C-alpha positions as CSV (number, residue, x, y, z in Angstrom):
1,M,-61.8,-41.9,87.1
2,K,-58.7,-40.2,85.5
3,C,-58.4,-43.0,83.0
4,S,-62.0,-42.7,82.1
5,L,-61.7,-39.0,81.4
6,K,-58.6,-39.6,79.2
7,L,-60.5,-42.2,77.2
8,R,-63.4,-39.8,76.7
9,K,-61.0,-37.1,75.7
10,A,-59.5,-39.5,73.2
11,T,-62.9,-40.2,71.8
12,Y,-63.4,-36.5,71.4
13,H,-60.0,-36.3,69.6
14,L,-61.0,-39.1,67.2
15,W,-64.1,-37.3,65.9
16,T,-62.6,-33.7,66.1
17,F,-59.5,-34.9,64.2
18,T,-61.7,-36.6,61.6
19,I,-64.0,-33.6,61.1
20,S,-61.1,-31.2,61.0
21,K,-59.4,-33.3,58.4
22,L,-62.6,-33.6,56.4
23,I,-63.2,-29.9,56.4
24,S,-59.6,-28.9,55.5
25,S,-59.2,-31.7,52.9
26,F,-62.6,-30.8,51.3
27,G,-61.7,-27.1,51.2
28,S,-58.2,-27.8,49.8
29,Q,-59.4,-30.1,47.1
30,V,-62.3,-27.8,45.9
31,Y,-59.7,-25.0,45.8
32,S,-57.2,-27.1,43.8
33,F,-60.0,-28.2,41.4
34,A,-61.0,-24.6,40.8
35,L,-57.4,-23.4,40.5
36,S,-56.5,-26.1,38.0
37,F,-59.4,-25.0,35.7
38,Y,-58.5,-21.3,36.3
39,I,-54.9,-21.7,35.2
40,L,-55.7,-23.8,32.2
41,Q,-58.5,-21.5,31.0
42,A,-56.6,-18.3,31.7
43,T,-53.3,-19.4,30.0
44,G,-54.2,-22.4,27.9
45,S,-50.7,-23.6,28.8
46,A,-49.9,-27.0,30.2
47,K,-46.5,-25.5,31.2
48,S,-48.1,-23.0,33.5
49,F,-50.1,-25.8,35.1
50,A,-47.0,-27.9,35.5
51,W,-45.1,-25.0,37.2
52,N,-47.9,-24.9,39.8
53,L,-47.3,-28.7,40.5
54,I,-43.6,-28.2,40.7
55,C,-44.1,-25.4,43.4
56,N,-46.0,-28.0,45.4
57,I,-43.6,-30.9,45.1
58,L,-40.2,-29.2,45.1
59,L,-40.6,-27.2,48.3
60,R,-42.1,-30.1,50.2
61,T,-39.2,-32.3,49.3
62,L,-36.6,-29.7,50.3
63,A,-38.3,-28.7,53.6
64,A,-39.4,-32.1,54.9
65,P,-36.2,-33.0,56.8
66,F,-36.3,-29.6,58.6
67,A,-39.9,-30.1,59.4
68,G,-39.0,-33.4,61.1
69,Y,-36.5,-31.6,63.3
70,I,-39.0,-28.8,64.3
71,V,-41.8,-31.3,64.9
72,D,-39.6,-33.4,67.3
73,R,-38.3,-30.3,69.1
74,Y,-41.3,-28.0,69.6
75,S,-45.0,-28.2,70.5
76,R,-46.7,-30.3,67.8
77,K,-50.0,-28.6,68.6
78,M,-48.6,-25.1,68.0
79,I,-47.0,-26.3,64.7
80,A,-50.3,-27.7,63.4
81,I,-52.3,-24.7,64.4
82,T,-49.7,-22.2,63.1
83,A,-49.6,-24.1,59.8
84,Q,-53.4,-23.9,59.5
85,I,-53.5,-20.2,60.4
86,T,-50.7,-19.5,57.8
87,T,-52.8,-21.4,55.2
88,T,-55.8,-19.2,56.0
89,L,-53.7,-16.0,55.8
90,A,-52.1,-17.1,52.5
91,I,-55.6,-17.7,50.9
92,G,-56.7,-14.3,52.4
93,G,-53.7,-12.7,50.7
94,L,-54.6,-14.2,47.4
95,L,-58.2,-13.0,47.9
96,V,-57.0,-9.4,48.6
97,V,-54.8,-9.5,45.4
98,S,-57.8,-10.8,43.4
99,F,-59.9,-7.7,44.5
100,T,-57.1,-5.1,44.1
101,S,-55.2,-6.1,40.9
102,G,-56.7,-9.4,39.8
103,I,-55.2,-12.9,40.2
104,S,-51.9,-13.3,38.5
105,L,-49.8,-16.4,37.9
106,I,-47.0,-15.1,40.2
107,A,-49.5,-14.7,43.1
108,I,-50.9,-18.2,42.5
109,Y,-47.3,-19.7,42.5
110,I,-46.4,-17.9,45.7
111,T,-49.6,-19.1,47.4
112,S,-49.0,-22.6,46.1
113,C,-45.5,-22.6,47.7
114,I,-46.8,-21.4,51.0
115,L,-49.6,-23.9,51.0
116,S,-47.3,-26.8,50.1
117,L,-45.1,-25.9,53.2
118,T,-48.0,-25.5,55.6
119,S,-49.6,-28.7,54.4
120,M,-46.4,-30.6,54.9
121,F,-45.8,-29.1,58.4
122,S,-49.4,-29.8,59.5
123,G,-49.2,-33.3,58.0
124,V,-46.0,-34.3,59.8
125,A,-47.2,-32.7,63.1
126,F,-50.5,-34.6,63.0
127,T,-49.0,-37.9,61.9
128,S,-46.4,-37.7,64.7
129,S,-49.1,-36.9,67.2
130,I,-51.6,-39.8,66.6
131,T,-50.3,-41.8,69.6
132,G,-50.5,-38.7,71.7
133,L,-54.1,-37.9,70.7
134,V,-55.7,-41.4,71.1
135,D,-55.2,-44.5,73.2
136,E,-53.1,-47.4,71.7
137,K,-56.2,-49.6,71.1
138,R,-57.8,-47.0,68.7
139,I,-54.8,-46.1,66.6
140,Q,-56.2,-48.2,63.7
141,K,-59.5,-46.4,64.1
142,A,-57.8,-43.0,64.0
143,M,-55.8,-43.9,60.9
144,S,-59.0,-45.3,59.2
145,L,-61.1,-42.3,60.0
146,N,-58.3,-40.0,58.6
147,Q,-58.3,-42.0,55.4
148,M,-62.1,-42.0,55.3
149,S,-62.2,-38.2,55.5
150,I,-59.6,-37.9,52.7
151,S,-61.4,-40.4,50.5
152,F,-64.8,-38.7,51.0
153,A,-63.3,-35.3,50.2
154,A,-61.7,-36.9,47.0
155,I,-65.2,-38.2,45.9
156,A,-67.2,-35.1,46.8
157,S,-64.9,-32.2,46.0
158,P,-64.6,-32.7,42.2
159,A,-68.4,-33.0,42.0
160,V,-69.0,-29.8,44.1
161,G,-66.1,-28.0,42.3
162,G,-67.6,-29.0,38.9
163,L,-71.1,-27.7,39.9
164,L,-69.8,-24.5,41.4
165,Y,-67.1,-23.6,38.8
166,G,-68.6,-21.3,36.2
167,V,-71.5,-20.4,38.5
168,I,-69.4,-18.6,41.2
169,S,-66.3,-16.5,40.8
170,M,-62.7,-17.4,41.9
171,P,-62.8,-15.1,44.9
172,V,-65.9,-17.1,46.2
173,F,-63.8,-20.3,46.0
174,L,-61.1,-18.6,48.0
175,I,-63.6,-17.5,50.7
176,I,-64.9,-21.1,50.9
177,Y,-61.4,-22.4,51.5
178,M,-60.7,-19.6,54.1
179,V,-63.9,-20.6,56.0
180,A,-62.9,-24.3,55.9
181,S,-59.4,-23.5,57.1
182,S,-60.5,-21.3,59.9
183,S,-63.0,-23.9,61.1
184,A,-60.1,-26.4,61.2
185,V,-58.0,-24.0,63.3
186,I,-60.8,-23.7,65.9
187,L,-61.3,-27.5,66.1
188,E,-57.5,-28.2,66.4
189,S,-57.1,-25.6,69.2
190,T,-59.4,-27.7,71.4
191,M,-57.3,-30.9,71.2
192,N,-54.6,-32.1,73.7
193,F,-51.7,-33.4,71.6
194,N,-49.9,-34.8,74.7
195,L,-52.8,-36.8,76.2
196,F,-51.0,-40.1,75.7
197,A,-47.6,-38.8,74.5
198,K,-44.4,-40.5,75.7
199,R,-41.9,-37.9,74.6
200,K,-38.8,-37.8,76.8
201,E,-37.2,-34.7,75.4
202,V,-38.3,-31.3,76.6
203,E,-40.2,-29.3,73.9
204,G,-38.6,-26.0,72.9
205,K,-35.2,-26.8,74.5
206,P,-33.0,-28.4,71.8
207,T,-30.1,-30.4,73.2
208,E,-28.4,-30.7,69.8
209,S,-28.1,-28.7,66.6
210,M,-30.5,-29.2,63.7
211,W,-27.9,-31.1,61.7
212,Q,-27.0,-33.4,64.7
213,S,-30.8,-34.0,65.3
214,M,-31.3,-34.9,61.6
215,K,-28.3,-37.3,61.8
216,A,-29.7,-38.8,65.0
217,G,-33.0,-39.6,63.1
218,V,-31.1,-41.4,60.4
219,T,-29.0,-43.3,63.0
220,Y,-32.2,-44.3,64.9
221,L,-33.6,-45.7,61.7
222,K,-30.4,-47.8,61.1
223,T,-30.9,-49.4,64.5
224,Q,-34.4,-50.5,63.6
225,P,-34.1,-53.1,60.8
226,L,-37.9,-53.8,60.8
227,L,-38.7,-50.1,60.3
228,M,-36.1,-50.0,57.5
229,V,-37.8,-53.0,55.8
230,M,-41.3,-51.3,56.1
231,I,-39.9,-48.0,54.7
232,W,-38.2,-49.7,51.8
233,I,-41.4,-51.6,51.0
234,A,-43.4,-48.3,51.1
235,L,-40.9,-46.5,48.9
236,L,-40.6,-49.2,46.2
237,V,-44.4,-49.7,46.1
238,N,-44.6,-45.9,45.6
239,F,-42.2,-46.1,42.7
240,F,-43.7,-49.1,40.9
241,F,-47.2,-47.5,41.5
242,G,-46.0,-44.9,38.9
243,A,-46.7,-47.6,36.3
244,F,-50.4,-47.4,37.2
245,E,-50.5,-43.6,37.7
246,V,-49.0,-42.9,34.2
247,G,-50.3,-45.9,32.3
248,Y,-53.9,-46.1,33.5
249,S,-55.0,-42.7,32.0
250,F,-52.8,-43.3,28.9
251,I,-54.4,-46.8,28.2
252,L,-58.0,-45.8,28.8
253,I,-57.9,-42.4,27.0
254,E,-55.4,-43.0,24.2
255,K,-55.6,-46.7,23.6
256,M,-59.2,-47.6,24.6
257,K,-60.7,-44.3,23.6
258,I,-63.0,-44.3,26.7
259,A,-65.6,-41.5,27.0
260,S,-64.7,-38.8,29.5
261,Q,-67.7,-39.4,31.8
262,H,-67.0,-43.1,31.8
263,F,-63.4,-42.4,32.8
264,G,-64.7,-40.3,35.6
265,F,-66.8,-43.2,36.8
266,T,-63.8,-45.5,37.0
267,Q,-62.0,-42.9,39.1
268,G,-65.0,-42.6,41.3
269,A,-65.0,-46.4,41.8
270,F,-61.4,-46.1,43.0
271,A,-62.3,-43.5,45.6
272,L,-65.4,-45.4,46.6
273,G,-63.3,-48.6,47.2
274,M,-61.0,-46.6,49.5
275,L,-63.9,-45.0,51.4
276,L,-65.7,-48.3,52.0
277,M,-62.6,-50.1,53.2
278,S,-61.7,-47.2,55.4
279,I,-65.1,-47.4,57.1
280,Y,-64.6,-51.2,57.5
281,F,-61.2,-50.7,59.2
282,S,-62.7,-48.0,61.5
283,V,-65.2,-50.4,63.0
284,R,-63.3,-53.7,63.0
285,K,-60.8,-54.9,65.6
286,E,-57.1,-54.0,65.1
287,V,-55.3,-56.1,62.6
288,K,-53.3,-58.8,64.5
289,F,-50.5,-59.2,62.0
290,P,-50.2,-55.9,60.1
291,L,-47.1,-56.6,58.0
292,L,-48.4,-60.0,56.8
293,V,-51.8,-58.3,55.8
294,S,-49.9,-55.5,54.0
295,K,-47.7,-58.1,52.2
296,R,-50.7,-60.0,50.9
297,G,-52.4,-56.7,50.0
298,I,-49.4,-55.6,47.9
299,I,-49.4,-59.0,46.1
300,V,-53.1,-58.5,45.2
301,M,-52.4,-54.8,44.2
302,G,-49.5,-56.0,41.9
303,T,-51.9,-58.5,40.3
304,I,-54.5,-55.8,39.7
305,I,-51.9,-53.4,38.1
306,G,-51.0,-56.3,35.8
307,G,-54.7,-56.9,35.1
308,I,-55.0,-53.3,33.7
309,S,-53.3,-54.6,30.6
310,L,-55.8,-57.4,29.9
311,P,-58.1,-55.5,27.5
312,L,-55.0,-54.8,25.4
313,L,-54.2,-58.5,25.1
314,I,-57.8,-59.8,24.8
315,S,-60.5,-58.2,22.6
316,M,-63.4,-56.9,24.6
317,S,-66.6,-54.9,23.8
318,Y,-66.8,-51.3,25.1
319,G,-69.3,-52.2,27.8
320,T,-67.3,-55.2,29.0
321,F,-64.0,-53.4,29.3
322,F,-65.8,-50.4,31.0
323,G,-67.3,-52.7,33.6
324,Y,-64.0,-54.6,34.0
325,Y,-62.2,-51.3,34.8
326,I,-64.9,-50.3,37.2
327,L,-64.3,-53.5,39.2
328,L,-60.6,-53.3,38.9
329,M,-60.4,-49.7,40.2
330,F,-62.8,-50.5,43.0
331,G,-60.5,-53.4,44.0
332,L,-57.4,-51.3,43.7
333,G,-59.0,-48.6,46.0
334,T,-59.7,-51.2,48.7
335,M,-56.3,-52.8,48.4
336,I,-54.5,-49.4,49.0
337,V,-56.3,-49.1,52.3
338,I,-55.6,-52.7,53.2
339,V,-51.9,-52.1,52.5
340,N,-51.6,-48.6,54.1
341,T,-53.7,-48.8,57.2
342,P,-52.0,-51.8,59.0
343,M,-48.6,-50.5,57.9
344,Q,-49.3,-47.0,59.3
345,V,-50.6,-48.4,62.6
346,M,-47.4,-50.5,62.9
347,L,-45.2,-47.5,62.1
348,Q,-47.1,-45.5,64.8
349,K,-46.4,-48.2,67.4
350,Q,-42.8,-49.1,66.3
351,I,-41.4,-45.5,66.1
352,D,-40.3,-43.9,69.4
353,D,-42.3,-40.7,70.1
354,D,-39.1,-38.6,70.2
355,Y,-38.2,-39.6,66.6
356,K,-41.6,-39.7,64.9
357,G,-41.2,-36.3,63.3
358,R,-37.8,-37.0,61.8
359,V,-38.7,-40.5,60.7
360,F,-42.0,-39.5,59.0
361,S,-40.2,-36.5,57.4
362,I,-37.5,-38.8,56.0
363,L,-40.2,-41.0,54.6
364,E,-42.0,-37.9,53.1
365,T,-38.7,-36.7,51.5
366,M,-37.9,-40.0,49.9
367,S,-41.5,-40.5,48.7
368,M,-41.7,-37.1,47.2
369,A,-38.4,-37.6,45.5
370,L,-39.4,-41.0,44.1
371,M,-42.8,-39.9,42.9
372,P,-41.6,-37.5,40.1
373,L,-38.8,-40.0,39.3
374,G,-41.3,-42.7,38.8
375,M,-43.4,-40.4,36.6
376,V,-40.5,-39.4,34.4
377,V,-39.2,-43.0,34.0
378,Y,-42.6,-44.5,33.2
379,G,-43.5,-41.5,31.0
380,F,-40.4,-42.3,28.9
381,L,-41.1,-46.1,28.9
382,Y,-44.8,-45.7,27.8
383,D,-43.6,-43.6,24.8
384,V,-41.1,-46.3,23.7
385,F,-42.6,-49.7,24.7
386,P,-46.1,-51.3,24.5
387,P,-48.0,-50.4,27.7
388,Q,-49.2,-53.9,28.4
389,W,-45.7,-55.3,28.8
390,I,-44.6,-52.3,31.0
391,L,-47.6,-53.0,33.3
392,L,-47.0,-56.8,33.4
393,L,-43.2,-56.3,34.1
394,S,-43.9,-53.7,36.8
395,S,-46.5,-55.9,38.4
396,A,-44.0,-58.8,38.5
397,L,-41.3,-56.6,40.0
398,L,-43.7,-55.2,42.6
399,V,-44.7,-58.7,43.7
400,G,-41.1,-59.9,43.6
401,V,-39.9,-56.9,45.8
402,V,-42.4,-57.6,48.5
403,L,-41.8,-61.3,48.5
404,V,-38.1,-60.7,49.0
405,L,-38.3,-57.8,51.5
406,A,-41.2,-59.3,53.5
407,R,-39.9,-62.9,53.3
408,P,-41.0,-65.4,55.9
409,S,-38.0,-64.8,58.2
410,V,-38.9,-61.0,58.3
411,I,-42.5,-61.8,59.0
412,R,-41.5,-64.1,61.9
413,K,-39.3,-61.3,63.4
414,A,-42.2,-58.8,63.0
415,H,-44.8,-61.1,64.4
416,P,-43.2,-63.9,66.6
417,Q,-46.6,-64.7,68.0
418,L,-47.7,-65.8,64.6
419,Y,-45.0,-68.5,64.6
420,Q,-45.8,-69.4,68.2
421,E,-49.5,-69.8,67.4
422,K,-48.6,-72.0,64.4
423,V,-46.3,-74.2,66.4
424,G,-48.8,-74.4,69.2
425,K,-51.6,-75.4,66.8
426,E,-49.4,-78.1,65.1
427,G,-48.4,-79.4,68.6
428,A,-52.1,-79.6,69.6
429,E,-53.0,-81.5,66.4
430,A,-50.1,-83.9,66.9
431,L,-51.2,-84.5,70.6
432,S,-54.8,-85.1,69.6
433,Q,-53.6,-87.6,67.0
434,I,-51.5,-89.5,69.7
435,N,-54.5,-89.5,72.1
436,G,-56.7,-90.8,69.3
437,Q,-54.4,-93.7,68.7
């Protein structure tokens, strides 16, 4: 009876978590869309816009290790709720400023700094709590529904933001975000973050200093070679993905001279691919060999990134290359979910509950550091070398990296049952051949 109640509560968590994420992601992305237009229209300066992005990235990178310590030491539910309440108050503060003295760049930058911190604390707390919120069999479903809500928000928010911007004022956008954030707080407050948790350390009673705790997180990672392989794969994929993020827009807009609305359609195909594949993963059985599936997905992803250069090597009509990029972006969107979802599920199961906050924050810190590095490196390369060769080389390096890091011996360690099944099948075939003779 008790088990049945826990499973019902886990089902409630699944849908509450998804709705909460959808509401908060949608509100955040509509706000970001409106704010981007507001900064560019108010200042006409790309530098002002860039400073807002720096406020988001820099603070997240610096604060992530401390977030890991806090998430592993204190109540993850309280951290998630406090972060969401702080988000609501920060937007409320910007709203008050807009009514009293008008929105200034300084107010926007301060708000962006606060929101980047609250988003990071909330993200690490939720990611570390998935195994406490739902039963082990439905971790993949939880990760897929989370991705689905983010993808849906990514598709719908630019459309809604575009329709509303110019029709309603900036304060109304802020009110919409406040309502969304407040709704997320109410939903999160009804969830039990420790329903299936296996945390050994007592919350709120640190047994070591912050520095010792952070060192313990790094030491724990060193004792988990499989986790280290997965993290290195994730980081290097993130870096080489910069070739796509910088090069795709550059090729389509500068080289192929694609119309803005057609460029928007290709971006929509990417988000649609992610959404549909997230729905598929949410209803299918859990992937049996996640690292193997992710490896194959990265190889296909690398091939697609290389394929972006094809219209630069082969002459195509406008309609042909437009359709080609629609298919390519749809495929890339599906591959990202095929790579990410099994790997995230495996990380959730492999990492000890007491170390999840620190491990995920280390991953966040390194990812956030590599992202701007990749952008800078590829931004320089695209100014110097032909884009098609940069994409083809990056594609080859991406495939090469995953073939080395996820080599057959590593796959066997990660999934020994795969090797046992293969040996068993070969033995059965040999036995049937002997019996046949």
